[in-house]
N, C-alpha and C positions, 0 to 999 in steps of 0.2 A: 580045721574046725571053723575058722572065721569065714573061709570061702563058702562052706556049706550053709552057714546062717545067712550070708549075703545072697546066695543063690535062692534060698527059701524065701527071703524077703522080696527078691525080684519077682519070683514066681507068684507070690501072693499079690503083689502090686499089679502084675499083668492080669490076674484073675479079677481083681477089683475093677480095673479099667474096662475089661470085657463086660462085666456085669452092668456097669454104668452105661455102656453103649447100648446094651440090650434094653435097659430101662428107658433110655431116651428114644429108642426106636419105636416103642409103644406110644410115645407122646407126639408122633408126627402127624396127627390129624389136623387138617386145615382149619377145622372149627376151633381148635384150641389155640391156633396161632393168632397173635395180636395183629391188628390192621397195620400195614406198612404205610408210613407217611412219606409221600413223594413230593418233591418240588415240581412245578409244572413242566420243567424241561427234562426231568429224570425219567429213566426207564427201569422198571423192575422185571427181572426174569426169574420166574419160579422154576427150580431145577429138581427133577426127581433124583432121589438118593444122594443128595449132598449131605453126608453125615459127619464129616470131620474137617479140620482145618486144612489138611492136605488136599481134599477135594475142592475146597473153596479156593485154595491157592492155584490149583490147575485151571479152574474156571476163570479166575481173575486174570491170570496170565494170558489166556486166549482172548478174553474180552479187551484187554489193553491193546491188542494188535489191531482191533477194529478201527477204521478211519474215523477220527473225530472224538474218540473217547479220551476224556481227561482224567476221570477218577472211577474206580470200582470199589464198592464196599460190599461185603457179604454178611449174611446172617445165617449161620449153620442151623440154628434151631428152627428157623422159619423156611429154610431151604430156598433162599432168595439171594440174588446178586442185583445190586442197584448200581446202575451206570449213570454217571454224570458226563454229559458231552462238553466239548469245548464251547466257548462263548459263541452264540449265534449259529450253532450247528445242531443237527438232530441225528441221533444214532440210527443207522439203517437197521430196520427190523430183521431182515433176512440175514444180514452179515452178523448181527449179534446172535441170532438163533444158531447159525452155522458154527460160530465160534464156540458156543457151549457144546454143540455136538462134537466138534473136533477135539474137545477136551475129554470126550468119552462119556458124556452125560446127556440125558434127554431133557430138553426144556419142556415144561408142562404148560406154562402160560407166560405171556409177556404183556405188561401194561406200560404204556408210554404215551407221549404226546400224539402219536398217530392212531391210538386206539388200543383195544385189547385183542390179543391174538392167542389162539390155542393150537395145539398140534393136530394136524390132519392125520387120521388113523393110518391110512395106507402109505402115504409118502413121507410122513413125519415133518412136513413143511409147515410153516406158520400160516394160519388162515384166520382172517378177521372174525372175531366172535360177535355175532349179531345179537345174541341173547343178552349180553351184558352191556351193550351199547346204549347210551342214554337216548331217550326219545327226543326227536327233533321238536323244537318249539316254533310256533308260527309267528 
């Protein structure tokens, strides 16, 4: 009898977790996300479908393998990984992009010291975003 009530409680908990994930999936709009604050040397990589801590851990593990990466922090709600490079180093855009892809996810946008990059539709490679680049001052 005790086993049945424990099984029922576990099933109820699993249902509640699934319902909570569905509710948060509806809140994934970029307009609802708060602005990410980056230090001048940090790089933010927005990742499609990073919906849980396990996803974030996979992405972080791959990013830590990129040369020059000192720290990686993730924000599942905003679908972003923030990479801090080692002192006096810059994270290679293509290497970070490919690291996220090798974790099984698609990077959507990368913002860093070298500029803003978005995914090229055909090749899924990072391409500098000319629309969001600041205007040059004379």
